[in-house]
Every structure is written in C-alpha cells, then in structure tokens.
C-alpha positions in Angstrom: -54.8 -116.8 -99.4 -58.2 -118.6 -100.9 -61.8 -118.6 -99.1 -61.9 -122.1 -101.2 -59.9 -124.6 -97.9 -59.5 -123.8 -95.1 -55.3 -124.3 -94.1 -54.1 -125.5 -91.2 -53.6 -123.2 -88.0 -50.7 -124.2 -86.0 -47.0 -123.8 -85.4 -45.2 -126.2 -87.9 -42.4 -125.9 -89.6 -42.5 -124.1 -92.8 -41.4 -126.8 -94.6 -45.0 -128.2 -93.7 -48.5 -128.0 -95.7 -51.8 -129.0 -94.1 -54.8 -127.8 -94.1 -58.2 -129.5 -95.3 -60.6 -129.1 -98.6 -65.0 -127.1 -98.1 -67.5 -128.1 -99.7 -66.5 -124.9 -102.8 -65.7 -124.5 -106.2 -65.9 -127.8 -107.4 -67.8 -129.9 -110.5 -70.1 -131.6 -108.8 -73.7 -131.0 -108.7 -77.2 -132.4 -106.4 -76.2 -133.7 -102.9 -72.6 -133.6 -104.2 -72.4 -129.7 -105.1 -69.7 -128.9 -106.1 -66.2 -130.0 -104.6 -66.6 -133.7 -103.6 -63.2 -135.6 -103.3 -65.0 -138.9 -102.7 -65.2 -141.9 -105.8 -67.4 -143.8 -103.8 -70.4 -142.0 -102.4 -72.3 -141.7 -106.3 -71.1 -138.9 -107.8 -70.6 -138.4 -111.3 -67.1 -140.2 -111.5 -65.6 -137.7 -114.4 -67.2 -134.8 -112.2 -65.4 -136.6 -108.6 -61.5 -136.8 -111.1 -61.8 -132.6 -111.9 -62.6 -132.7 -108.3 -59.8 -134.6 -108.0 -57.6 -132.0 -110.4 -58.9 -129.1 -109.1 -57.7 -129.6 -105.1 -54.3 -131.0 -106.5 -53.7 -127.4 -108.4 -55.5 -125.0 -105.4 -53.5 -126.7 -102.7 -50.9 -126.6 -104.7 -49.5 -131.0 -103.9 -47.0 -132.6 -105.4 -49.1 -134.6 -106.8 -52.3 -137.4 -106.6 -52.9 -138.0 -102.8 -52.1 -141.3 -100.8 -55.9 -142.0 -100.7 -57.2 -145.2 -98.1 -59.9 -147.3 -97.9 -61.8 -146.1 -95.0 -63.1 -148.7 -92.6 -63.4 -146.9 -89.1 -60.5 -148.8 -88.2 -57.3 -148.8 -86.5 -55.2 -149.9 -89.3 -52.0 -148.2 -89.4 -50.7 -147.3 -93.0 -46.8 -146.4 -94.0 -46.5 -144.3 -96.8 -43.9 -145.6 -99.4 -46.1 -148.9 -98.3 -49.7 -147.3 -99.7 -47.6 -145.8 -103.0 -46.2 -149.6 -104.4 -49.7 -150.9 -104.0 -51.7 -151.4 -107.1 -55.0 -152.0 -104.9 -56.3 -149.3 -102.7 -56.3 -150.5 -98.8 -58.4 -150.8 -95.8 -56.8 -148.1 -92.9 -57.7 -145.2 -91.3 -54.2 -143.7 -91.2 -51.5 -142.4 -93.0 -47.9 -141.4 -91.8 -45.2 -140.5 -93.8 -41.1 -139.4 -93.2 -40.4 -138.3 -97.1 -40.8 -135.5 -99.4 -43.8 -135.3 -100.9 -45.8 -137.5 -100.0 -49.6 -136.1 -99.3 -51.2 -138.1 -96.4 -55.1 -136.9 -96.5 -58.0 -138.8 -95.5 -61.6 -138.1 -96.5 -64.7 -137.1 -94.1 -68.0 -135.7 -93.3 -68.2 -135.5 -89.8 -65.6 -137.2 -88.8 -63.3 -135.8 -86.9 -59.7 -135.3 -89.6 -56.6 -135.4 -87.2 -53.4 -133.6 -88.9 -50.7 -134.5 -87.0 -46.5 -133.8 -88.2 -43.1 -133.7 -85.4 -42.0 -130.8 -84.5 -38.9 -130.0 -86.6 -41.1 -131.5 -89.8 -39.4 -134.7 -90.3 -42.7 -137.2 -90.0 -46.5 -136.1 -90.9 -49.8 -138.8 -90.2 -52.8 -138.0 -90.8 -56.0 -139.5 -89.1 -59.3 -140.4 -89.8 -61.1 -140.1 -86.2 -64.7 -141.0 -86.2 -65.7 -142.8 -83.1 -64.9 -146.0 -83.6 -61.7 -146.1 -84.4 -61.5 -143.2 -81.0 -62.5 -145.5 -78.8 -60.7 -148.6 -80.8 -56.8 -146.6 -80.7 -56.7 -144.9 -83.3 -54.6 -141.9 -82.4 -52.5 -144.1 -79.9 -51.9 -146.8 -83.1 -51.2 -143.8 -84.9 -48.7 -141.7 -82.6 -47.3 -146.1 -81.5 -46.1 -146.3 -85.6 -44.1 -142.8 -85.6 -40.9 -142.3 -84.8 -40.9 -139.0 -82.9 -41.5 -138.8 -79.8 -44.9 -138.0 -78.5 -44.3 -134.7 -76.4 -41.7 -133.9 -80.2 -45.0 -134.5 -82.1 -48.5 -131.4 -82.6 -51.7 -131.9 -83.6 -54.3 -129.8 -85.5 -58.4 -131.4 -86.0 -59.7 -130.2 -89.0 -63.9 -129.6 -89.5 -66.0 -132.4 -87.9 -69.6 -133.2 -86.6 -70.0 -130.6 -83.2 -70.8 -131.5 -79.9 -74.8 -130.6 -80.1 -74.9 -131.9 -83.3 -73.4 -135.0 -82.2 -76.0 -137.5 -80.1 -75.2 -141.2 -80.0 -76.9 -143.4 -77.4 -75.1 -145.7 -74.4 -73.4 -147.7 -76.6 -70.7 -145.1 -78.0 -70.2 -143.9 -73.9 -69.7 -146.8 -72.3 -66.9 -147.4 -75.0 -65.0 -144.5 -73.5 -65.5 -144.8 -70.4 -64.9 -148.2 -70.0 -61.8 -147.5 -71.0 -60.8 -144.1 -68.8 -63.8 -142.9 -66.3 -63.1 -139.2 -67.8 -64.2 -139.9 -70.6 -67.5 -139.3 -68.9 -66.9 -135.7 -69.5 -67.0 -135.2 -73.2 -70.7 -136.7 -73.2 -73.5 -134.3 -72.1 -77.3 -136.5 -71.1 -80.3 -134.8 -73.5 -83.3 -134.7 -73.4 -84.2 -137.8 -75.2 -82.0 -140.0 -73.2 -79.5 -140.0 -75.1 -76.3 -138.5 -74.7 -74.2 -135.1 -77.2 -70.8 -137.0 -77.8 -67.6 -134.2 -78.9 -65.1 -135.8 -80.6 -62.7 -133.0 -80.7 -63.3 -133.3 -75.8 -62.6 -136.9 -76.7 -59.9 -137.2 -78.7 -57.5 -133.9 -77.3 -57.9 -136.0 -74.2 -56.0 -139.4 -75.4 -54.4 -136.8 -77.5 -52.4 -135.3 -74.7 -52.5 -138.6 -72.1 -49.8 -140.1 -74.3 -48.1 -136.8 -74.4 -49.0 -134.4 -77.2 -49.8 -131.5 -75.4 -49.5 -128.1 -78.6 -52.8 -129.3 -80.3 -54.5 -126.9 -82.4 -58.1 -126.9 -84.0 -61.6 -127.9 -83.5 -62.9 -124.7 -84.0 -65.4 -126.7 -86.7 -69.1 -128.1 -87.3 -69.4 -129.6 -90.3 -73.3 -130.0 -89.6 -73.8 -126.4 -88.6 -71.9 -124.8 -92.3 -73.7 -126.2 -94.7 -72.2 -124.4 -96.7 -68.6 -125.1 -96.1 -69.4 -128.8 -95.3 -70.3 -132.0 -96.2 -72.5 -132.9 -93.6 -73.3 -137.1 -93.1 -75.4 -136.9 -90.0 -77.2 -133.6 -91.4 -77.8 -134.7 -94.6 -77.5 -138.9 -95.3 -76.4 -138.5 -99.2 -73.5 -136.7 -99.5 -69.8 -135.7 -100.4 -67.0 -135.9 -98.3 -64.5 -133.1 -97.7 -59.7 -133.6 -98.5 -57.3 -133.4 -95.4 -54.0 -133.6 -95.9 -50.9 -133.1 -94.8 -47.6 -133.3 -97.0 -43.0 -132.0 -96.1 -41.7 -129.8 -99.1 -38.2 -130.8 -99.8 
C-alpha cells in the first residue's frame, strides 16, 4: 500500500474502496505543497489539475470524483443527480447506490465521514465541520440512504483532534442545546474557552442513530504537518480528498 494515501481500515465488503489522500506526492508548491486537491484555495490551476490526475491514478479510481461546493450546510446530493449537473452544486454530503460513482469531499481540519452498507450496496461521503454536525448533516445523510442505520458502518478520515480544536461557548451551546450528553465532548481550557472533540461528537450522533460500527478517528490534521493540510494551523493551505466508491 502506498504511503501517499490512507486506505480506510474498516470491515467493509471487498467491493468498497475508500480512504483519503495526504499532502504528499503532488505537484503544488509553497503553502499548497504538494498534493492539493482543491481548486478554490488560490493554487495554480495547472497544479490542481495535475494533482487530481495523480489522485485518480494513485488510488485507482474508475474516473473523476463527483465534487461538490461544500458550504458547511446540510444539503445531501444523490450521485445520479450530481453527475448530470453542469455546475457544481452546493452540498455537504453525497450518496450513491451505483457502481463506480466516486463520492468525494475535501477537508483540512473538518471531519470526513465515509459510510457504507454492510452488504456494499450503498455508500456516502460526508463533510463534517462543526456547523454541519450541529445542523444535522449526519442525520440527513443517513435518512437519505435506503439502508437502515443498523446496517451501515462508518469510517472517520483525518480531522483536527480535541487538544488542537479550541472553540467558543457558542459552539458548545449549539451541541449541548440539542443533547446534554454532548457536554462530555467539550473540555474547558485556561482561556475560558473549550476544546471540542469532533470525532466524539460525530460518533455520538451516529450511535444515537443506530450506526454502531464506527472506525478511524486516530488522526490529527493540526499536529501532523508532514501528512496533512490544516486550516487552523496554517490558514492559507491546500485540501485533502476523502473518497469512497463501489466496484462492480
């Protein structure tokens, strides 16, 4: 397995291919060095196009991923609808029940959540920033899938870890106001603010829905500058891609 991308470590069917790129093995330079997948962050378009071609080859994708314009919302797109669009739609999750639809999202601290049916018939990719998590992006994605929650499994790609993710009280209030148990995923710091556990908050919501097979969650984009871009750490930076698809 190449060290330039991370394969999802979960008990998905053999037909499911999923994982995330790192910042390695690309063409970009400077703040975007080197495997920046995003076209919206100010990188040289030729470098981004080269990186996307390398992504397809490196991860043996069946074709171009189905990209979205992520807006930290709760809109879900069906892959069939997305593939027919001339303009990239605004959405933060994509669902597919078809073979070779590469569902993909881009992140640089937010939480990538990949979902698949235990029988491999349906997959989804979710962009899980705190706004989206609090707004119900996980719940909306699971509801958009035809598979019961108890027959889904999830994998968390690289995101910012709790020790690095300081937030204000408004973030904590957004979660605790919906569920008192969410308070357990916030730790007060010496600056009278909070350290938020994105992984824990997402796991809690999945478990509440009935998705008990949750894997991954051992990364920190902020603390691993060799492998990952981090917006919180660097500000101006590239993005990794997390992806999932089903082979025929």
